[in-house]
LOZAPA-24583 format. One record per residue (C-alpha): x negated, y, z negated; residue in one letter; residue number from 1. Coordinates in steps of 0.5 Angstrom, whole numbers, plus 500, padded with zeros to 3 digits. Layout:
BEGIN
+-----+-----+-----+------+-------+
|  c1 |  c2 |  c3 | roro | zakol |
+-----+-----+-----+------+-------+
|   X |   Y |   Z |    A |   NUM |
...
+-----+-----+-----+------+-------+
END
This chain:
BEGIN
+-----+-----+-----+------+-------+
|  c1 |  c2 |  c3 | roro | zakol |
+-----+-----+-----+------+-------+
| 431 | 522 | 518 |    M |     1 |
| 436 | 525 | 524 |    K |     2 |
| 433 | 527 | 529 |    I |     3 |
| 436 | 533 | 534 |    V |     4 |
| 432 | 533 | 541 |    H |     5 |
| 435 | 538 | 546 |    V |     6 |
| 434 | 538 | 554 |    V |     7 |
| 438 | 544 | 558 |    G |     8 |
| 434 | 544 | 564 |    A |     9 |
| 429 | 539 | 569 |    R |    10 |
| 423 | 541 | 566 |    P |    11 |
| 425 | 540 | 559 |    N |    12 |
| 426 | 532 | 561 |    F |    13 |
| 420 | 530 | 562 |    M |    14 |
| 417 | 532 | 556 |    K |    15 |
| 423 | 530 | 552 |    I |    16 |
| 423 | 522 | 554 |    A |    17 |
| 415 | 520 | 551 |    P |    18 |
| 417 | 522 | 545 |    I |    19 |
| 424 | 520 | 545 |    L |    20 |
| 421 | 513 | 546 |    Q |    21 |
| 414 | 514 | 541 |    A |    22 |
| 420 | 516 | 535 |    V |    23 |
| 424 | 510 | 537 |    A |    24 |
| 417 | 505 | 536 |    R |    25 |
| 416 | 508 | 530 |    A |    26 |
| 422 | 507 | 527 |    G |    27 |
| 422 | 512 | 522 |    F |    28 |
| 428 | 517 | 524 |    A |    29 |
| 435 | 516 | 527 |    E |    30 |
| 435 | 520 | 534 |    Q |    31 |
| 441 | 524 | 538 |    K |    32 |
| 440 | 527 | 545 |    L |    33 |
| 443 | 533 | 546 |    V |    34 |
| 444 | 535 | 554 |    H |    35 |
| 446 | 543 | 554 |    T |    36 |
| 448 | 543 | 561 |    G |    37 |
| 443 | 548 | 563 |    Q |    38 |
| 442 | 545 | 569 |    H |    39 |
| 448 | 542 | 572 |    Y |    40 |
| 447 | 540 | 579 |    D |    41 |
| 445 | 532 | 580 |    P |    42 |
| 440 | 533 | 584 |    S |    43 |
| 437 | 538 | 578 |    M |    44 |
| 438 | 533 | 572 |    S |    45 |
| 442 | 526 | 572 |    D |    46 |
| 436 | 523 | 577 |    V |    47 |
| 431 | 524 | 571 |    F |    48 |
| 435 | 520 | 566 |    F |    49 |
| 435 | 514 | 571 |    T |    50 |
| 428 | 516 | 573 |    D |    51 |
| 424 | 517 | 566 |    L |    52 |
| 427 | 511 | 563 |    G |    53 |
| 431 | 516 | 558 |    M |    54 |
| 437 | 514 | 555 |    P |    55 |
| 443 | 518 | 557 |    R |    56 |
| 446 | 524 | 552 |    P |    57 |
| 448 | 523 | 546 |    D |    58 |
| 452 | 530 | 546 |    I |    59 |
| 453 | 533 | 553 |    Y |    60 |
| 455 | 541 | 552 |    M |    61 |
| 456 | 542 | 559 |    G |    62 |
| 455 | 551 | 559 |    V |    63 |
| 453 | 551 | 566 |    G |    64 |
| 451 | 558 | 569 |    S |    65 |
| 451 | 565 | 568 |    G |    66 |
| 447 | 571 | 566 |    S |    67 |
| 441 | 570 | 560 |    H |    68 |
| 446 | 572 | 556 |    A |    69 |
| 452 | 568 | 557 |    E |    70 |
| 448 | 563 | 558 |    Q |    71 |
| 445 | 563 | 551 |    T |    72 |
| 451 | 565 | 548 |    A |    73 |
| 454 | 559 | 550 |    K |    74 |
| 449 | 554 | 548 |    V |    75 |
| 448 | 558 | 541 |    M |    76 |
| 457 | 557 | 540 |    L |    77 |
| 456 | 550 | 541 |    G |    78 |
| 449 | 548 | 538 |    F |    79 |
| 452 | 551 | 532 |    E |    80 |
| 458 | 547 | 531 |    K |    81 |
| 454 | 541 | 533 |    L |    82 |
| 449 | 542 | 528 |    C |    83 |
| 454 | 543 | 522 |    L |    84 |
| 457 | 536 | 524 |    E |    85 |
| 450 | 533 | 525 |    E |    86 |
| 446 | 536 | 519 |    R |    87 |
| 440 | 534 | 522 |    P |    88 |
| 433 | 534 | 519 |    N |    89 |
| 430 | 537 | 524 |    L |    90 |
| 431 | 540 | 531 |    V |    91 |
| 426 | 539 | 537 |    V |    92 |
| 426 | 544 | 543 |    V |    93 |
| 422 | 544 | 549 |    V |    94 |
| 419 | 549 | 554 |    G |    95 |
| 422 | 556 | 555 |    D |    96 |
| 428 | 556 | 558 |    V |    97 |
| 435 | 559 | 555 |    N |    98 |
| 437 | 553 | 551 |    S |    99 |
| 430 | 553 | 548 |    T |   100 |
| 430 | 559 | 545 |    F |   101 |
| 438 | 559 | 543 |    A |   102 |
| 438 | 552 | 539 |    C |   103 |
| 431 | 555 | 536 |    A |   104 |
| 435 | 560 | 534 |    L |   105 |
| 441 | 556 | 532 |    V |   106 |
| 437 | 553 | 527 |    A |   107 |
| 433 | 558 | 524 |    A |   108 |
| 440 | 561 | 522 |    K |   109 |
| 442 | 554 | 519 |    L |   110 |
| 435 | 554 | 516 |    Q |   111 |
| 434 | 547 | 519 |    I |   112 |
| 427 | 545 | 520 |    R |   113 |
| 426 | 546 | 528 |    C |   114 |
| 419 | 543 | 532 |    A |   115 |
| 417 | 547 | 539 |    H |   116 |
| 413 | 543 | 544 |    V |   117 |
| 409 | 546 | 548 |    E |   118 |
| 408 | 552 | 543 |    A |   119 |
| 403 | 558 | 545 |    G |   120 |
| 403 | 559 | 551 |    L |   121 |
| 403 | 566 | 554 |    R |   122 |
| 403 | 569 | 560 |    S |   123 |
| 403 | 577 | 558 |    G |   124 |
| 409 | 578 | 562 |    D |   125 |
| 415 | 581 | 558 |    M |   126 |
| 418 | 582 | 565 |    R |   127 |
| 420 | 574 | 566 |    M |   128 |
| 425 | 571 | 562 |    P |   129 |
| 421 | 565 | 560 |    E |   130 |
| 416 | 569 | 556 |    E |   131 |
| 421 | 572 | 552 |    V |   132 |
| 424 | 566 | 551 |    N |   133 |
| 417 | 562 | 548 |    R |   134 |
| 414 | 569 | 544 |    V |   135 |
| 421 | 568 | 540 |    L |   136 |
| 422 | 561 | 540 |    T |   137 |
| 415 | 560 | 537 |    D |   138 |
| 417 | 566 | 532 |    R |   139 |
| 422 | 561 | 529 |    M |   140 |
| 420 | 554 | 529 |    C |   141 |
| 416 | 551 | 524 |    E |   142 |
| 412 | 547 | 527 |    L |   143 |
| 409 | 549 | 534 |    L |   144 |
| 406 | 544 | 538 |    L |   145 |
| 401 | 546 | 542 |    T |   146 |
| 399 | 543 | 550 |    P |   147 |
| 392 | 547 | 549 |    S |   148 |
| 388 | 551 | 545 |    R |   149 |
| 389 | 558 | 549 |    D |   150 |
| 395 | 556 | 546 |    G |   151 |
| 393 | 556 | 539 |    D |   152 |
| 390 | 562 | 539 |    E |   153 |
| 395 | 566 | 542 |    N |   154 |
| 399 | 563 | 536 |    L |   155 |
| 394 | 565 | 531 |    L |   156 |
| 393 | 572 | 534 |    R |   157 |
| 400 | 574 | 533 |    E |   158 |
| 399 | 572 | 525 |    G |   159 |
| 402 | 565 | 526 |    T |   160 |
| 400 | 561 | 519 |    P |   161 |
| 394 | 556 | 522 |    P |   162 |
| 399 | 551 | 517 |    E |   163 |
| 404 | 552 | 522 |    R |   164 |
| 400 | 550 | 529 |    I |   165 |
| 398 | 543 | 531 |    H |   166 |
| 395 | 542 | 537 |    F |   167 |
| 397 | 535 | 540 |    V |   168 |
| 396 | 535 | 548 |    G |   169 |
| 400 | 536 | 554 |    N |   170 |
| 407 | 532 | 553 |    V |   171 |
| 409 | 532 | 560 |    M |   172 |
| 402 | 528 | 562 |    I |   173 |
| 404 | 523 | 558 |    D |   174 |
| 410 | 522 | 563 |    S |   175 |
| 406 | 523 | 569 |    L |   176 |
| 401 | 518 | 566 |    L |   177 |
| 407 | 512 | 565 |    S |   178 |
| 410 | 513 | 572 |    H |   179 |
| 404 | 515 | 576 |    L |   180 |
| 404 | 508 | 579 |    P |   181 |
| 411 | 507 | 580 |    R |   182 |
| 411 | 514 | 584 |    A |   183 |
| 406 | 512 | 589 |    K |   184 |
| 409 | 505 | 590 |    A |   185 |
| 415 | 509 | 593 |    L |   186 |
| 410 | 510 | 599 |    G |   187 |
| 415 | 517 | 600 |    I |   188 |
| 409 | 521 | 604 |    P |   189 |
| 410 | 515 | 610 |    E |   190 |
| 418 | 515 | 608 |    K |   191 |
| 417 | 522 | 611 |    L |   192 |
| 413 | 520 | 616 |    D |   193 |
| 406 | 523 | 614 |    L |   194 |
| 399 | 521 | 612 |    D |   195 |
| 397 | 521 | 604 |    P |   196 |
| 393 | 527 | 604 |    G |   197 |
| 395 | 530 | 611 |    G |   198 |
| 401 | 535 | 608 |    Y |   199 |
| 402 | 541 | 604 |    G |   200 |
| 408 | 541 | 599 |    V |   201 |
| 411 | 548 | 597 |    L |   202 |
| 417 | 550 | 592 |    T |   203 |
| 420 | 556 | 590 |    L |   204 |
| 425 | 557 | 585 |    H |   205 |
| 423 | 564 | 580 |    R |   206 |
| 428 | 569 | 582 |    P |   207 |
| 422 | 574 | 581 |    S |   208 |
| 420 | 571 | 588 |    N |   209 |
| 427 | 568 | 592 |    V |   210 |
| 432 | 574 | 590 |    D |   211 |
| 428 | 580 | 593 |    D |   212 |
| 428 | 579 | 600 |    P |   213 |
| 421 | 582 | 601 |    V |   214 |
| 418 | 578 | 597 |    V |   215 |
| 420 | 572 | 599 |    L |   216 |
| 420 | 574 | 607 |    G |   217 |
| 413 | 575 | 605 |    G |   218 |
| 411 | 568 | 603 |    L |   219 |
| 415 | 565 | 609 |    L |   220 |
| 409 | 569 | 613 |    G |   221 |
| 404 | 566 | 609 |    A |   222 |
| 408 | 559 | 610 |    V |   223 |
| 409 | 560 | 618 |    E |   224 |
| 402 | 561 | 619 |    E |   225 |
| 400 | 555 | 614 |    L |   226 |
| 405 | 550 | 618 |    Q |   227 |
| 401 | 551 | 624 |    R |   228 |
| 395 | 547 | 621 |    R |   229 |
| 399 | 541 | 617 |    I |   230 |
| 406 | 539 | 615 |    P |   231 |
| 409 | 543 | 609 |    I |   232 |
| 415 | 539 | 606 |    V |   233 |
| 420 | 544 | 602 |    F |   234 |
| 425 | 541 | 597 |    P |   235 |
| 429 | 547 | 596 |    V |   236 |
| 431 | 548 | 589 |    H |   237 |
| 439 | 551 | 590 |    P |   238 |
| 438 | 558 | 588 |    R |   239 |
| 432 | 558 | 593 |    T |   240 |
| 437 | 555 | 598 |    R |   241 |
| 443 | 560 | 597 |    K |   242 |
| 438 | 566 | 597 |    Q |   243 |
| 435 | 564 | 605 |    L |   244 |
| 442 | 564 | 607 |    E |   245 |
| 444 | 570 | 604 |    T |   246 |
| 438 | 574 | 607 |    F |   247 |
| 438 | 570 | 614 |    G |   248 |
| 432 | 567 | 614 |    F |   249 |
| 435 | 561 | 617 |    G |   250 |
| 432 | 561 | 624 |    P |   251 |
| 426 | 563 | 622 |    R |   252 |
| 425 | 557 | 619 |    M |   253 |
| 428 | 553 | 624 |    A |   254 |
| 422 | 556 | 629 |    A |   255 |
| 417 | 553 | 624 |    M |   256 |
| 416 | 546 | 626 |    P |   257 |
| 411 | 544 | 621 |    G |   258 |
| 416 | 546 | 615 |    L |   259 |
| 420 | 540 | 613 |    R |   260 |
| 426 | 542 | 609 |    L |   261 |
| 429 | 537 | 605 |    C |   262 |
| 434 | 536 | 599 |    E |   263 |
| 430 | 536 | 591 |    P |   264 |
| 427 | 529 | 590 |    F |   265 |
| 427 | 526 | 583 |    G |   266 |
| 422 | 526 | 579 |    Y |   267 |
| 419 | 519 | 581 |    L |   268 |
| 420 | 521 | 589 |    E |   269 |
| 417 | 528 | 588 |    F |   270 |
| 411 | 525 | 584 |    L |   271 |
| 409 | 521 | 590 |    G |   272 |
| 409 | 526 | 594 |    L |   273 |
| 405 | 532 | 591 |    T |   274 |
| 400 | 527 | 588 |    S |   275 |
| 398 | 524 | 594 |    Q |   276 |
| 399 | 532 | 597 |    A |   277 |
| 393 | 536 | 601 |    R |   278 |
| 395 | 542 | 597 |    L |   279 |
| 401 | 545 | 593 |    V |   280 |
| 404 | 551 | 593 |    L |   281 |
| 409 | 553 | 588 |    T |   282 |
| 410 | 558 | 583 |    D |   283 |
| 412 | 553 | 577 |    S |   284 |
| 409 | 553 | 571 |    G |   285 |
| 409 | 544 | 570 |    G |   286 |
| 407 | 544 | 578 |    L |   287 |
| 400 | 548 | 575 |    Q |   288 |
| 400 | 542 | 570 |    E |   289 |
| 401 | 536 | 574 |    E |   290 |
| 397 | 538 | 580 |    T |   291 |
| 391 | 539 | 575 |    T |   292 |
| 392 | 532 | 572 |    A |   293 |
| 392 | 528 | 579 |    V |   294 |
| 386 | 533 | 581 |    G |   295 |
| 390 | 537 | 586 |    I |   296 |
| 389 | 543 | 589 |    P |   297 |
| 394 | 548 | 587 |    C |   298 |
| 396 | 555 | 589 |    L |   299 |
| 400 | 559 | 584 |    T |   300 |
| 405 | 563 | 587 |    L |   301 |
| 405 | 569 | 582 |    R |   302 |
| 401 | 575 | 579 |    E |   303 |
| 399 | 571 | 572 |    N |   304 |
| 400 | 565 | 569 |    T |   305 |
| 402 | 562 | 562 |    E |   306 |
| 397 | 556 | 564 |    R |   307 |
| 391 | 559 | 564 |    P |   308 |
| 388 | 552 | 562 |    V |   309 |
| 389 | 549 | 569 |    T |   310 |
| 385 | 556 | 572 |    V |   311 |
| 379 | 555 | 567 |    T |   312 |
| 378 | 547 | 567 |    E |   313 |
| 383 | 545 | 572 |    G |   314 |
| 386 | 545 | 580 |    T |   315 |
| 390 | 552 | 580 |    N |   316 |
| 388 | 559 | 583 |    T |   317 |
| 393 | 564 | 582 |    V |   318 |
| 394 | 568 | 589 |    V |   319 |
| 399 | 572 | 588 |    G |   320 |
| 404 | 574 | 593 |    L |   321 |
| 400 | 578 | 599 |    D |   322 |
| 401 | 574 | 605 |    P |   323 |
| 394 | 575 | 607 |    A |   324 |
| 391 | 572 | 601 |    R |   325 |
| 396 | 566 | 600 |    I |   326 |
| 394 | 564 | 607 |    A |   327 |
| 386 | 565 | 606 |    A |   328 |
| 386 | 561 | 601 |    E |   329 |
| 391 | 556 | 604 |    A |   330 |
| 386 | 556 | 609 |    N |   331 |
| 380 | 555 | 604 |    G |   332 |
| 382 | 548 | 602 |    I |   333 |
| 384 | 546 | 608 |    L |   334 |
| 377 | 547 | 611 |    D |   335 |
| 374 | 543 | 605 |    G |   336 |
| 375 | 547 | 600 |    G |   337 |
| 379 | 548 | 594 |    G |   338 |
| 378 | 547 | 586 |    K |   339 |
| 376 | 540 | 583 |    H |   340 |
| 377 | 541 | 576 |    G |   341 |
| 377 | 536 | 570 |    R |   342 |
| 383 | 534 | 566 |    I |   343 |
| 383 | 539 | 559 |    P |   344 |
| 382 | 536 | 552 |    A |   345 |
| 388 | 531 | 549 |    L |   346 |
| 391 | 531 | 557 |    W |   347 |
| 391 | 523 | 555 |    D |   348 |
| 398 | 520 | 555 |    G |   349 |
| 398 | 520 | 548 |    K |   350 |
| 401 | 527 | 545 |    S |   351 |
| 408 | 523 | 544 |    S |   352 |
| 405 | 518 | 539 |    E |   353 |
| 401 | 524 | 536 |    R |   354 |
| 408 | 529 | 536 |    I |   355 |
| 411 | 522 | 532 |    A |   356 |
| 406 | 521 | 527 |    A |   357 |
| 407 | 529 | 526 |    L |   358 |
| 414 | 528 | 525 |    F |   359 |
| 414 | 522 | 520 |    R |   360 |
| 409 | 526 | 516 |    R |   361 |
+-----+-----+-----+------+-------+
END
């Protein structure tokens, strides 16, 4: 059996790494790792192969940036050629980036069985490119591997045949639990002259948040109030850094002594940072899950989430974009509030083993 695994952007790596390792241990398949190059900045991609112990990609497509249509088309052209040459029995795609959808569509057209890891997640907001990718990918894939029970419910409600749905748990938590001791041992807070539990972490990367100067300025307003009480570490995504410069927010941020801007971290460094924070403010889907897994209060800077289990069972609160509400919720956490939550079902570090067993069957 030949399996082709696809990664294209930073969130994909943490999900594919444990699956590669579980299938290798089981020894029933030849595996090829394809990196589409959708994220091509070394700080957003290359360091993850080292941190996660992943093999270097067998094939690097190097599609780079562009509009959604350009990026999707480049991935499809390259991946179709690859599939015709490699003739895989199974294509594995993860998450909701353009590479995920593009490769699933190619596999469907070539009648190659395709598995979608992290299937069934829905925000209900089709204005989000990721939601479009999620819905369409699930329609095309034969094996739908869900991380939480709400994923099963969403797929069934959309008319998906039950035999295509497999609840395997959250494979990204496999990576987190495997690497958490090593990440904490790095002493990242101390290296930044911070006390564990005495700082916040901010991440922003979604176009809806960083491409609008009014929205981005409002978020900075909430951070401006919060950094007076607690240091805020802000690893700046390349896209976000560009927009901050374009909108002229540099002097405003320089006037915030408690705001610490830095380059993006590798996986281990970032996990070491977030797992010891007092709170996390983010628009990242994966970080909502990671904070739930390690019990850190999370404020999601969006109007919705495709990961509602992190709200209903975990430590996440969706606070929207209103600066006053963000500041109020954050202050509540600093005053001793915030969710404690619990670990959702099958977020146990064994999802990759269940996936490998499914592929073997």
